[in-house]
Structures are given as structure tokens and as C-alpha cells.
All heavy atoms as an XYZ file, in Angstrom:
899
protein
N      19.270     -8.953    -32.675
C      17.861     -9.013    -32.984
C      17.103     -9.867    -31.964
O      15.945     -9.622    -31.714
C      17.693     -9.567    -34.396
C      16.301     -9.418    -34.912
S      15.929     -7.687    -35.107
C      14.312     -7.768    -35.737
N      17.777    -10.848    -31.372
C      17.124    -11.722    -30.408
C      16.764    -10.962    -29.135
O      15.761    -11.276    -28.484
C      18.035    -12.898    -30.074
N      17.571     -9.955    -28.788
C      17.264     -9.166    -27.596
C      15.976     -8.378    -27.787
O      15.154     -8.269    -26.871
C      18.422     -8.225    -27.280
N      15.777     -7.836    -29.002
C      14.549     -7.089    -29.272
C      13.340     -8.015    -29.255
O      12.253     -7.622    -28.820
C      14.636     -6.373    -30.612
C      15.487     -5.157    -30.529
C      16.738     -5.002    -31.020
C      15.148     -3.930    -29.890
N      17.210     -3.753    -30.727
C      16.248     -3.067    -30.031
C      14.034     -3.477    -29.208
C      16.246     -1.787    -29.512
C      14.028     -2.194    -28.691
C      15.130     -1.364    -28.853
N      13.524     -9.226    -29.736
C      12.420    -10.191    -29.722
C      12.032    -10.523    -28.287
O      10.841    -10.646    -27.973
C      12.812    -11.447    -30.486
N      13.005    -10.653    -27.417
C      12.714    -10.932    -26.012
C      11.985     -9.764    -25.365
O      11.025     -9.952    -24.604
C      14.010    -11.236    -25.270
N      12.417     -8.546    -25.666
C      11.772     -7.358    -25.093
C      10.342     -7.240    -25.609
O       9.406     -6.984    -24.837
C      12.594     -6.084    -25.416
C      11.823     -4.830    -25.069
C      13.920     -6.116    -24.683
N      10.151     -7.420    -26.900
C       8.808     -7.319    -27.469
C       7.881     -8.415    -26.950
O       6.709     -8.174    -26.683
C       8.880     -7.352    -28.990
C       9.477     -6.103    -29.643
C       9.590     -6.296    -31.149
C       8.646     -4.878    -29.327
N       8.404     -9.627    -26.792
C       7.566    -10.707    -26.266
C       7.213    -10.448    -24.800
O       6.098    -10.744    -24.369
C       8.252    -12.055    -26.425
O       9.447    -12.091    -25.666
N       8.133     -9.874    -24.044
C       7.835     -9.533    -22.651
C       6.784     -8.432    -22.575
O       5.884     -8.479    -21.730
C       9.123     -9.108    -21.930
C       8.989     -8.847    -20.437
C       8.539    -10.103    -19.713
C      10.300     -8.355    -19.880
N       6.874     -7.441    -23.456
C       5.876     -6.368    -23.479
C       4.511     -6.916    -23.892
O       3.481     -6.508    -23.355
C       6.330     -5.248    -24.403
C       7.490     -4.449    -23.829
S       8.068     -3.155    -24.921
C       6.689     -2.054    -24.911
N       4.491     -7.845    -24.845
C       3.226     -8.454    -25.252
C       2.634     -9.268    -24.106
O       1.420     -9.222    -23.863
C       3.443     -9.339    -26.475
N       3.458     -9.994    -23.398
C       2.988    -10.764    -22.246
C       2.441     -9.848    -21.164
O       1.405    -10.130    -20.549
C       4.129    -11.631    -21.699
C       3.789    -12.543    -20.536
C       2.815    -13.621    -20.998
C       5.048    -13.156    -19.970
N       3.091     -8.721    -20.957
C       2.619     -7.740    -19.983
C       1.274     -7.166    -20.399
O       0.361     -7.036    -19.581
C       3.650     -6.624    -19.832
C       3.295     -5.499    -18.867
C       3.274     -6.015    -17.448
C       4.272     -4.365    -19.013
N       1.119     -6.829    -21.669
C      -0.145     -6.289    -22.166
C      -1.270     -7.312    -22.021
O      -2.385     -6.973    -21.618
C       0.000     -5.855    -23.614
N      -0.991     -8.569    -22.318
C      -1.996     -9.617    -22.168
C      -2.369     -9.772    -20.696
O      -3.549     -9.936    -20.348
C      -1.484    -10.948    -22.766
C      -2.361    -12.123    -22.355
C      -1.399    -10.843    -24.271
N      -1.407     -9.697    -19.800
C      -1.693     -9.797    -18.366
C      -2.557     -8.651    -17.875
O      -3.513     -8.863    -17.115
N      -2.255     -7.441    -18.306
C      -3.058     -6.278    -17.896
C      -4.469     -6.402    -18.429
O      -5.448     -6.149    -17.708
C      -2.378     -4.971    -18.355
C      -3.313     -3.787    -18.203
C      -1.099     -4.735    -17.579
N      -4.607     -6.759    -19.692
C      -5.943     -6.937    -20.266
C      -6.716     -8.045    -19.555
O      -7.926     -7.927    -19.338
C      -5.844     -7.224    -21.758
C      -5.451     -6.041    -22.634
C      -5.244     -6.486    -24.076
C      -6.496     -4.952    -22.556
N      -6.038     -9.116    -19.177
C      -6.704    -10.213    -18.466
C      -7.212     -9.739    -17.114
O      -8.333    -10.089    -16.706
C      -5.746    -11.385    -18.306
N      -6.428     -8.933    -16.417
C      -6.856     -8.423    -15.115
C      -8.075     -7.518    -15.275
O      -9.033     -7.591    -14.496
C      -5.694     -7.698    -14.417
C      -4.652     -8.719    -13.971
C      -6.179     -6.883    -13.231
C      -3.387     -8.111    -13.429
N      -8.069     -6.658    -16.297
C      -9.221     -5.800    -16.542
C     -10.462     -6.615    -16.896
O     -11.568     -6.320    -16.438
C      -8.928     -4.789    -17.648
C      -8.243     -3.548    -17.143
C      -6.975     -3.220    -17.574
C      -8.860     -2.697    -16.238
C      -6.328     -2.092    -17.116
C      -8.241     -1.566    -15.768
C      -6.978     -1.253    -16.214
O      -6.347     -0.142    -15.756
N     -10.298     -7.633    -17.715
C     -11.441     -8.461    -18.078
C     -11.998     -9.217    -16.877
O     -13.220     -9.305    -16.712
C     -11.049     -9.437    -19.193
C     -10.849     -8.807    -20.575
C     -10.349     -9.848    -21.563
C     -12.140     -8.170    -21.058
N     -11.142     -9.733    -16.021
C     -11.603    -10.431    -14.824
C     -12.343     -9.465    -13.909
O     -13.398     -9.786    -13.347
C     -10.412    -11.100    -14.098
C     -10.812    -11.558    -12.699
C      -9.894    -12.267    -14.907
N     -11.839     -8.231    -13.760
C     -12.529     -7.270    -12.903
C     -13.877     -6.873    -13.483
O     -14.825     -6.635    -12.738
C     -11.659     -6.040    -12.683
O     -11.597     -5.252    -13.851
N     -13.983     -6.804    -14.820
C     -15.277     -6.498    -15.428
C     -16.278     -7.633    -15.228
O     -17.471     -7.397    -15.048
C     -15.105     -6.219    -16.924
C     -14.525     -4.863    -17.293
C     -14.284     -4.788    -18.795
C     -15.432     -3.747    -16.844
N     -15.796     -8.858    -15.251
C     -16.690    -10.010    -15.117
C     -17.191    -10.153    -13.683
O     -18.382    -10.406    -13.454
C     -15.974    -11.298    -15.582
C     -16.766    -12.540    -15.207
C     -15.725    -11.243    -17.069
N     -16.324     -9.978    -12.692
C     -16.731    -10.245    -11.309
C     -17.180     -9.003    -10.544
O     -17.647     -9.122     -9.414
C     -15.601    -10.951    -10.526
C     -14.399    -10.033    -10.350
C     -15.225    -12.256    -11.168
C     -13.333    -10.604     -9.439
N     -17.098     -7.824    -11.129
C     -17.498     -6.612    -10.406
C     -19.017     -6.510    -10.357
O     -19.708     -6.940    -11.275
C     -16.914     -5.374    -11.079
O     -17.468     -5.204    -12.358
N     -19.558     -5.931     -9.277
C     -21.013     -5.776     -9.192
C     -21.507     -4.736    -10.198
O     -20.819     -3.773    -10.508
C     -21.241     -5.316     -7.756
C     -19.950     -4.737     -7.325
C     -18.887     -5.457     -8.089
N     -22.710     -4.926    -10.684
C     -23.277     -4.003    -11.663
C     -23.877     -2.790    -10.958
O     -24.314     -2.862     -9.815
C     -24.364     -4.701    -12.479
C     -23.854     -5.888    -13.257
C     -22.881     -5.433    -14.348
N     -22.297     -6.570    -15.025
C     -21.002     -6.798    -15.082
N     -20.172     -5.999    -14.492
N     -20.534     -7.833    -15.733
N     -23.934     -1.673    -11.658
C     -24.492     -0.448    -11.099
C     -23.399      0.379    -10.437
O     -22.242     -0.027    -10.292
N     -23.775      1.558    -10.036
C     -22.816      2.439     -9.385
C     -23.053      2.451     -7.888
O     -24.182      2.284     -7.420
C     -22.944      3.876     -9.921
O     -24.273      4.327     -9.673
C     -22.650      3.941    -11.411
N     -22.019      2.653     -7.154
C     -22.118      2.719     -5.711
C     -22.442      4.138     -5.283
O     -22.066      5.105     -5.949
C     -20.799      2.277     -5.072
C     -20.376      0.837     -5.354
C     -19.005      0.579     -4.775
C     -21.377     -0.123     -4.766
N     -23.138      4.298     -4.148
C     -23.468      5.629     -3.655
C     -22.236      6.371     -3.173
O     -22.094      7.567     -3.378
N     -21.323      5.680     -2.528
C     -20.087      6.281     -2.046
C     -18.984      5.251     -2.171
O     -19.223      4.054     -2.095
C     -20.219      6.738     -0.598
N     -17.783      5.733     -2.361
C     -16.646      4.840     -2.518
C     -16.097      4.377     -1.183
O     -16.687      4.594     -0.123
N     -14.949      3.752     -1.200
C     -14.346      3.219      0.019
C     -13.745      4.300      0.919
O     -13.349      4.022      2.021
C     -13.258      2.278     -0.501
C     -12.910      2.832     -1.835
C     -14.178      3.399     -2.381
N     -13.710      5.532      0.446
C     -13.155      6.617      1.258
C     -14.028      6.844      2.483
O     -15.251      6.836      2.399
C     -13.066      7.883      0.410
C     -12.505      9.058      1.140
C     -11.177      9.081      1.511
C     -13.299     10.130      1.457
C     -10.648     10.153      2.172
C     -12.793     11.216      2.125
C     -11.457     11.227      2.486
N     -13.435      7.029      3.634
C     -14.142      7.254      4.901
C     -15.071      6.101      5.253
O     -16.174      6.301      5.760
C     -14.929      8.570      4.863
C     -14.113      9.840      4.842
C     -15.030     11.048      4.689
C     -13.306      9.971      6.103
N     -14.667      4.891      4.961
C     -15.418      3.677      5.287
C     -16.803      3.671      4.672
O     -17.763      3.186      5.253
C     -15.516      3.512      6.800
O     -14.225      3.393      7.365
N     -16.950      4.256      3.500
C     -18.227      4.258      2.813
C     -19.099      5.455      3.101
O     -20.155      5.608      2.507
N     -18.705      6.312      4.040
C     -19.494      7.509      4.324
C     -19.377      8.487      3.161
O     -18.382      8.509      2.447
C     -19.003      8.169      5.613
N     -20.407      9.285      2.978
C     -20.385     10.259      1.894
C     -19.385     11.365      2.202
O     -19.342     11.893      3.311
C     -21.756     10.856      1.696
C     -22.743      9.857      1.165
C     -23.903     10.572      0.497
N     -24.842      9.627     -0.050
C     -24.758      9.135     -1.269
N     -23.782      9.494     -2.052
N     -25.651      8.285     -1.701
N     -18.543     11.724      1.234
C     -17.579     12.799      1.465
C     -18.286     14.142      1.637
O     -19.336     14.392      1.045
C     -16.703     12.798      0.218
C     -17.347     11.895     -0.749
C     -18.387     11.112     -0.063
N     -17.696     15.007      2.470
C     -18.296     16.319      2.728
C     -17.923     17.337      1.667
O     -18.630     18.315      1.480
C     -17.866     16.831      4.099
C     -18.537     16.068      5.226
C     -18.069     16.569      6.542
N     -16.758     15.948      6.769
C     -15.927     16.281      7.714
N     -16.218     17.236      8.541
N     -14.777     15.657      7.842
N     -16.791     17.163      0.998
C     -16.390     18.109     -0.041
C     -16.000     17.342     -1.297
O     -15.828     16.125     -1.273
C     -15.239     19.004      0.422
C     -13.949     18.274      0.673
C     -13.782     17.851      2.115
O     -14.571     18.258      2.957
O     -12.863     17.084      2.379
N     -15.854     18.067     -2.365
C     -15.506     17.469     -3.649
C     -14.066     16.962     -3.596
O     -13.226     17.502     -2.884
C     -15.666     18.520     -4.760
C     -15.629     17.925     -6.122
N     -14.464     17.754     -6.810
C     -16.620     17.432     -6.910
C     -14.722     17.193     -7.979
N     -16.026     16.990     -8.061
N     -13.787     15.937     -4.366
C     -12.449     15.338     -4.363
C     -11.393     16.300     -4.895
O     -10.223     16.185     -4.545
C     -12.440     14.060     -5.191
N     -11.779     17.245     -5.737
C     -10.823     18.190     -6.296
C     -10.846     19.527     -5.565
O     -10.457     20.543     -6.120
C     -11.103     18.399     -7.786
C     -10.966     17.146     -8.646
C     -11.350     17.451    -10.080
C      -9.570     16.585     -8.574
N     -11.319     19.531     -4.325
C     -11.357     20.785     -3.577
C      -9.943     21.234     -3.234
O      -9.002     20.438     -3.215
C     -12.176     20.617     -2.297
O     -11.565     19.666     -1.459
N      -9.803     22.495     -2.934
C      -8.484     23.052     -2.675
C      -8.054     22.783     -1.239
O      -8.872     22.741     -0.330
C      -8.494     24.556     -2.927
C      -8.722     24.864     -4.368
C      -8.645     26.328     -4.596
N      -8.827     26.590     -6.016
C      -8.338     27.628     -6.623
N      -7.658     28.520     -5.959
N      -8.537     27.786     -7.897
N      -6.751     22.649     -1.079
C      -6.183     22.486      0.251
C      -5.802     23.848      0.804
O      -5.518     24.776      0.063
C      -4.929     21.605      0.200
C      -5.221     20.167     -0.122
C      -4.953     19.647     -1.378
C      -5.755     19.330      0.829
C      -5.219     18.331     -1.678
C      -6.020     18.009      0.551
C      -5.744     17.517     -0.706
O      -6.011     16.221     -0.990
N      -5.772     23.932      2.114
C      -5.311     25.160      2.740
C      -3.811     25.306      2.474
O      -3.084     24.323      2.371
C      -5.582     25.122      4.241
C      -5.475     26.457      4.891
N      -4.281     26.994      5.258
C      -6.426     27.371      5.207
C      -4.479     28.184      5.797
N      -5.770     28.425      5.775
N      -3.355     26.527      2.385
C      -1.971     26.791      1.998
C      -0.970     26.259      3.035
O       0.167     25.953      2.704
C      -1.773     28.300      1.737
C      -1.824     29.085      3.025
C      -0.492     28.561      0.979
N      -1.380     26.089      4.287
C      -0.436     25.600      5.303
C       0.009     24.173      5.037
O       1.066     23.759      5.487
C      -1.042     25.741      6.691
C      -2.178     24.798      6.940
C      -2.657     24.882      8.377
N      -3.879     24.146      8.518
C      -4.978     24.618      9.038
N      -5.004     25.840      9.495
N      -6.047     23.879      9.131
N      -0.784     23.402      4.298
C      -0.399     22.031      4.008
C       0.805     21.964      3.076
O       1.552     20.987      3.108
C      -1.566     21.261      3.402
C      -2.623     20.975      4.412
C      -3.843     21.562      4.513
C      -2.536     20.043      5.491
N      -4.523     21.049      5.582
C      -3.745     20.110      6.206
C      -1.555     19.160      5.933
C      -3.999     19.329      7.316
C      -1.809     18.381      7.043
C      -3.006     18.476      7.716
N       1.007     22.976      2.245
C       2.153     22.962      1.349
C       3.462     23.069      2.126
O       4.435     22.394      1.809
C       2.025     24.082      0.318
C       0.861     23.872     -0.602
C      -0.257     24.684     -0.545
C       0.871     22.838     -1.526
C      -1.334     24.475     -1.388
C      -0.199     22.616     -2.365
C      -1.299     23.445     -2.289
O      -2.361     23.222     -3.107
N       3.481     23.920      3.146
C       4.694     24.042      3.969
C       4.971     22.750      4.723
O       6.115     22.301      4.817
C       4.546     25.208      4.937
N       3.933     22.140      5.259
C       4.111     20.868      5.969
C       4.599     19.792      5.004
O       5.465     18.979      5.342
C       2.785     20.453      6.644
C       2.870     19.056      7.212
C       2.414     21.437      7.732
N       4.093     19.794      3.787
C       4.530     18.829      2.778
C       5.997     19.023      2.439
O       6.748     18.045      2.300
C       3.669     18.970      1.513
O       2.306     18.775      1.876
C       4.075     17.962      0.472
N       6.439     20.272      2.324
C       7.845     20.525      2.022
C       8.754     20.075      3.158
O       9.836     19.528      2.922
C       8.054     21.997      1.698
C       7.461     22.438      0.366
C       7.644     23.935      0.188
C       8.097     21.689     -0.775
N       8.324     20.289      4.404
C       9.124     19.821      5.547
C       9.177     18.291      5.544
O      10.227     17.692      5.792
C       8.551     20.372      6.863
C       9.217     19.727      8.063
C       8.727     21.882      6.916
N       8.045     17.647      5.246
C       8.039     16.187      5.165
C       8.989     15.692      4.082
O       9.741     14.734      4.293
C       6.627     15.673      4.894
C       6.596     14.223      4.534
C       6.763     13.254      5.512
C       6.434     13.826      3.223
C       6.759     11.916      5.181
C       6.417     12.490      2.882
C       6.576     11.533      3.869
N       8.955     16.330      2.914
C       9.847     15.920      1.835
C      11.311     16.127      2.206
O      12.175     15.328      1.832
C       9.513     16.672      0.556
C       8.237     16.232     -0.146
C       7.950     17.126     -1.338
C       8.321     14.790     -0.560
N      11.594     17.191      2.954
C      12.978     17.413      3.385
C      13.447     16.264      4.275
O      14.558     15.749      4.114
C      13.086     18.747      4.118
N      12.606     15.845      5.219
C      13.018     14.753      6.095
C      12.975     13.406      5.385
O      13.716     12.491      5.752
C      12.165     14.746      7.357
C      12.604     15.782      8.329
C      11.925     16.973      8.443
C      13.742     15.588      9.085
C      12.346     17.946      9.316
C      14.175     16.554      9.965
C      13.469     17.736     10.082
N      12.144     13.287      4.383
C      12.145     12.074      3.573
C      13.458     11.961      2.808
O      14.063     10.886      2.740
C      10.959     12.112      2.616
C      10.604     10.750      2.096
O      10.836      9.761      2.812
O      10.081     10.678      0.977
N      13.920     13.053      2.241
C      15.211     13.054      1.550
C      16.359     12.823      2.527
O      17.377     12.234      2.180
C      15.423     14.371      0.816
C      14.598     14.522     -0.434
S      15.007     13.273     -1.662
C      13.617     12.173     -1.566
N      16.172     13.270      3.761
C      17.204     13.007      4.771
C      17.386     11.507      4.946
O      18.512     11.013      4.994
C      16.794     13.639      6.094
C      17.703     13.257      7.243
C      17.123     13.659      8.579
O      16.016     14.181      8.643
O      17.827     13.414      9.574
N      16.304     10.776      5.005
C      16.402      9.332      5.181
C      16.982      8.661      3.939
O      17.715      7.682      4.045
C      15.031      8.731      5.494
C      14.554      9.033      6.886
S      15.667      8.337      8.120
C      16.370      9.796      8.826
N      16.681      9.207      2.767
C      17.240      8.640      1.531
C      18.759      8.772      1.530
O      19.474      7.876      1.102
C      16.616      9.333      0.299
C      17.391      9.016     -0.961
C      15.168      8.925      0.153
N      19.265      9.886      2.037
C      20.708     10.090      2.068
C      21.359      9.463      3.303
O      22.533      9.121      3.279
C      21.040     11.582      2.033
C      20.769     12.212      0.708
C      19.954     13.312      0.606
C      21.323     11.698     -0.450
C      19.692     13.901     -0.615
C      21.071     12.267     -1.677
C      20.252     13.375     -1.754
N      20.614      9.316      4.384
C      21.211      8.832      5.621
C      21.463      7.325      5.599
O      22.426      6.857      6.205
C      20.327      9.203      6.801
C      21.061      9.325      8.086
S      19.979     10.052      9.297
C      21.049     11.304      9.913
N      20.616      6.565      4.919
C      20.815      5.113      4.908
C      22.125      4.708      4.224
O      22.904      3.958      4.816
C      19.617      4.415      4.257
C      19.783      2.924      4.214
C      19.699      2.168      5.381
C      20.054      2.263      3.030
C      19.871      0.804      5.355
C      20.225      0.900      2.990
C      20.130      0.179      4.150
O      20.306     -1.172      4.126
N      22.413      5.170      3.016
C      23.705      4.798      2.428
C      24.881      5.360      3.223
O      25.943      4.737      3.299
C      23.680      5.392      1.028
C      22.300      5.813      0.767
C      21.613      5.938      2.065
N      24.691      6.536      3.826
C      25.744      7.121      4.639
C      26.054      6.216      5.824
O      27.221      6.026      6.181
C      25.311      8.511      5.128
C      26.233      9.091      6.141
C      27.401      9.733      5.908
C      26.060      9.066      7.557
N      27.970     10.122      7.083
C      27.162      9.719      8.117
C      25.081      8.559      8.403
C      27.312      9.882      9.479
C      25.228      8.725      9.759
C      26.337      9.372     10.285
N      25.019      5.647      6.446
C      25.230      4.782      7.604
C      26.003      3.526      7.233
O      26.691      2.939      8.073
C      23.888      4.408      8.230
N      25.911      3.112      5.986
C      26.631      1.914      5.557
C      28.120      2.162      5.349
O      28.918      1.251      5.495
C      26.009      1.362      4.271
C      24.580      0.845      4.398
C      24.064      0.415      3.039
C      24.506     -0.290      5.392
N      28.507      3.402      5.013
C      29.905      3.669      4.685
C      30.596      4.594      5.680
O      31.768      4.915      5.495
C      30.039      4.271      3.266
C      29.516      3.311      2.230
C      29.365      5.612      3.175
N      29.912      5.018      6.736
C      30.515      5.991      7.651
C      31.741      5.416      8.361
O      32.707      6.144      8.622
C      29.469      6.526      8.658
C      29.023      5.457      9.631
C      30.006      7.734      9.396
N      31.740      4.139      8.651
C      32.889      3.544      9.337
C      34.115      3.504      8.418
O      35.249      3.652      8.888
C      32.541      2.143      9.825
N      33.900      3.321      7.126
C      35.022      3.267      6.198
C      35.589      4.655      5.905
O      36.795      4.824      5.786
C      34.570      2.621      4.887
C      34.118      1.189      5.036
C      33.448      0.681      3.770
O      33.515      1.388      2.747
O      32.853     -0.406      3.816
N      34.710      5.642      5.769
C      35.160      6.982      5.383
C      35.748      7.729      6.569
O      36.756      8.419      6.435
C      33.994      7.771      4.742
C      34.420      9.182      4.405
C      33.502      7.049      3.508
N      35.121      7.627      7.728
C      35.676      8.238      8.933
C      35.017      9.556      9.284
O      33.841      9.792      9.039
N      35.830     10.440      9.878
C      35.296     11.688     10.422
C      34.814     12.652      9.344
O      33.962     13.495      9.600
C      36.358     12.391     11.287
O      37.524     12.611     10.510
C      36.696     11.570     12.505
N      35.348     12.545      8.144
C      34.891     13.422      7.064
C      33.408     13.179      6.794
O      32.620     14.124      6.640
C      35.735     13.196      5.787
C      35.171     13.968      4.625
C      37.179     13.562      6.042
N      32.997     11.916      6.751
C      31.592     11.583      6.526
C      30.731     12.067      7.686
O      29.614     12.536      7.481
C      31.430     10.080      6.341
N      31.258     11.980      8.908
C      30.514     12.441     10.071
C      30.293     13.950     10.012
O      29.184     14.437     10.259
C      31.254     12.039     11.345
C      30.483     12.165     12.640
C      29.318     11.209     12.651
C      31.409     11.904     13.810
N      31.325     14.692      9.649
C      31.206     16.155      9.554
C      30.239     16.528      8.436
O      29.396     17.419      8.605
C      32.604     16.785      9.334
C      32.489     18.242      8.971
C      33.465     16.602     10.569
N      30.336     15.861      7.307
C      29.425     16.161      6.204
C      27.975     15.894      6.570
O      27.081     16.664      6.210
C      29.811     15.346      4.967
C      31.068     15.828      4.286
C      31.466     14.945      3.123
O      30.837     13.879      2.923
O      32.405     15.322      2.407
N      27.717     14.815      7.308
C      26.336     14.522      7.699
C      25.824     15.554      8.697
O      24.662     15.956      8.629
C      26.224     13.110      8.286
C      24.807     12.728      8.619
S      23.584     12.966      7.304
C      24.002     11.700      6.168
N      26.662     16.014      9.597
C      26.210     17.039     10.539
C      25.962     18.364      9.823
O      25.057     19.109     10.200
C      27.186     17.198     11.700
C      26.933     16.212     12.805
C      27.822     15.178     13.049
C      25.785     16.297     13.577
C      27.586     14.269     14.051
C      25.541     15.387     14.583
C      26.444     14.368     14.824
N      26.717     18.668      8.788
C      26.438     19.869      7.987
C      25.093     19.709      7.282
O      24.274     20.643      7.262
C      27.583     20.124      6.987
C      28.837     20.569      7.730
C      27.180     21.160      5.947
C      30.077     20.648      6.855
N      24.846     18.546      6.734
C      23.571     18.270      6.066
C      22.413     18.377      7.039
O      21.380     19.007      6.747
C      23.636     16.888      5.425
C      22.377     16.473      4.724
C      21.941     17.150      3.596
C      21.635     15.409      5.187
C      20.784     16.774      2.943
C      20.485     15.023      4.540
C      20.050     15.707      3.422
N      22.561     17.788      8.223
C      21.501     17.876      9.225
C      21.310     19.309      9.715
O      20.194     19.731     10.025
C      21.817     16.949     10.401
C      21.727     15.459     10.094
C      22.184     14.646     11.303
C      20.336     15.079      9.682
N      22.403     20.072      9.781
C      22.293     21.483     10.163
C      21.493     22.275      9.141
O      20.667     23.122      9.507
N      21.720     22.000      7.852
C      20.941     22.677      6.816
C      19.461     22.312      6.907
O      18.585     23.175      6.737
C      21.482     22.322      5.435
C      22.817     22.960      5.062
C      23.326     22.382      3.751
C      22.674     24.464      4.958
N      19.166     21.056      7.197
C      17.776     20.668      7.383
C      17.169     21.346      8.602
O      16.013     21.767      8.575
C      17.658     19.151      7.532
C      17.743     18.351      6.253
C      17.704     16.868      6.560
C      16.617     18.702      5.322
N      17.951     21.484      9.654
C      17.445     22.136     10.858
C      17.172     23.614     10.600
O      16.209     24.174     11.136
C      18.429     21.954     12.021
C      17.841     22.371     13.353
S      16.275     21.560     13.749
C      16.778     19.891     13.931
N      17.984     24.251      9.765
C      17.724     25.642      9.396
C      16.372     25.743      8.690
O      15.588     26.670      8.957
C      18.869     26.187      8.507
C      18.481     27.493      7.845
C      20.121     26.369      9.333
N      16.074     24.792      7.822
C      14.779     24.776      7.147
C      13.625     24.572      8.105
O      12.576     25.212      7.982
N      13.782     23.706      9.102
C      12.732     23.478     10.085
C      12.521     24.722     10.944
O      11.378     25.121     11.221
C      13.061     22.249     10.961
C      12.134     22.154     12.151
C      12.988     20.989     10.139
N      13.607     25.355     11.363
C      13.491     26.566     12.173
C      12.797     27.671     11.370
O      11.947     28.401     11.900
C      14.876     27.019     12.687
C      14.832     28.407     13.277
C      15.404     26.028     13.707
N      13.136     27.793     10.093
C      12.488     28.789      9.247
C      10.993     28.510      9.122
O      10.163     29.414      9.248
C      13.134     28.810      7.864
C      12.421     29.707      6.894
C      12.545     31.086      6.973
C      11.593     29.174      5.908
C      11.880     31.909      6.092
C      10.928     29.992      5.028
C      11.073     31.356      5.116
O      10.404     32.165      4.252
N      10.630     27.225      8.876
C       9.218     26.873      8.756
C       8.491     27.113     10.076
O       7.348     27.586     10.088
C       9.076     25.417      8.323
N       9.135     26.815     11.179
C       8.536     27.033     12.497
C       8.313     28.521     12.729
O       7.268     28.940     13.203
C       9.447     26.462     13.565
C       8.837     26.310     14.913
C       7.917     27.124     15.511
C       9.091     25.281     15.842
N       7.609     26.669     16.744
C       8.324     25.529     16.982
C       9.928     24.172     15.824
C       8.340     24.705     18.090
C       9.952     23.370     16.940
C       9.167     23.627     18.053
N       9.322     29.335     12.387
C       9.219     30.776     12.584
C       8.139     31.392     11.699
O       7.473     32.341     12.090
C      10.562     31.427     12.297
C      10.707     32.803     12.929
C      12.026     33.412     12.608
N      11.940     33.881     11.233
C      12.971     34.049     10.429
N      14.181     33.761     10.848
N      12.814     34.459      9.200
N       7.948     30.836     10.514
C       6.920     31.348      9.607
C       5.526     30.868      9.968
O       4.546     31.298      9.376
C       7.243     30.939      8.160
C       8.456     31.614      7.601
C       8.265     33.121      7.464
O       7.170     33.544      7.023
O       9.210     33.853      7.808
N       5.427     29.963     10.949
C       4.118     29.495     11.402
C       3.581     28.315     10.643
O       2.357     28.108     10.622
N       4.424     27.519     10.030
C       3.960     26.370      9.252
C       3.366     25.275     10.152
O       2.586     24.461      9.689
C       5.096     25.784      8.436
N       3.730     25.274     11.411
C       3.255     24.224     12.317
C       2.133     24.687     13.231
O       1.727     23.953     14.126
C       4.423     23.686     13.141
C       5.553     23.165     12.289
C       6.821     23.698     12.397
C       5.330     22.169     11.380
C       7.851     23.216     11.625
C       6.349     21.686     10.590
C       7.607     22.210     10.717
N       1.637     25.908     13.054
C       0.480     26.390     13.830
C      -0.782     25.986     13.120
O      -0.952     26.203     11.932
C       0.532     27.920     13.974
C       1.381     28.334     15.153
C       1.303     29.805     15.327
N       2.287     30.336     14.344
C       2.334     31.572     13.953
N       1.484     32.441     14.379
N       3.253     31.956     13.085
N      -1.741     25.435     13.860
C      -2.967     24.927     13.256
C      -4.183     25.785     13.588
O      -5.289     25.444     13.245
C      -3.220     23.495     13.715
C      -2.127     22.607     13.300
C      -1.172     22.083     14.103
C      -1.825     22.179     11.977
N      -0.303     21.336     13.360
C      -0.674     21.381     12.045
C      -2.405     22.384     10.740
C      -0.120     20.791     10.932
C      -1.839     21.803      9.638
C      -0.699     21.005      9.736
N      -3.973     26.877     14.274
C      -5.117     27.718     14.664
C      -5.199     28.933     13.792
O      -4.291     29.473     13.299
C      -4.983     28.134     16.140
C      -6.156     29.003     16.536
C      -4.919     26.892     17.007
């Protein structure tokens, strides 16, 4: 039961902290609405915030996520490659080859053309 009391008291402390931050921001924030937000250094945006993106950005995003996942897997691999040996090296080259197949496919489909 003491563990639950600690968890509940921590959650209550967290809620009080969040409420305190909101109250401080309400007290010190300027009154009225701003003409434009901090986006583009205060310049007025040219399009609505919920406007649609061009479809080419989705392919670029997927390629970025693929290389982001590569780094997520490559860091722990770099820590243990000396212990595991050539098997780890071969597996990483297979993984990088699969990523390269994805990049070549995206390149062939025109994901990197901007015109």
C-alpha cells in the first residue's frame, strides 16, 4: 500500500506543478491577442496551418524515417560488433543493403525530384 501512496503523491505533486506553471503563464502573459505568432519571425503566414502538403513530402518523410531507424539500430550494433564478430558485420551490411534498396526505389520513383 505504501508504494501506491508514493505513486499517488508523486502524481499529485506533478499536477500541482503543471497547474502552477499554467497559473504563472496566465499572470505574466501579455493581454490581448497577437497579430501573428512566432512562426516565420512574426511574419504573417501565407497559408493556413492545416493546409495540405504536397504528396512528394510523404516519400521524403519515409526515407528520413528509414535512415532514422538505421541510426537507432546502428548505435547498439557499434557497441557489440567487436564481441559478436563477423556475423554482426554481415547482418549490418544486409540491413544497410535493404535500406539502399529502399533509397534506390524512392530515387527511381522520383521522390527526390523537386521540379
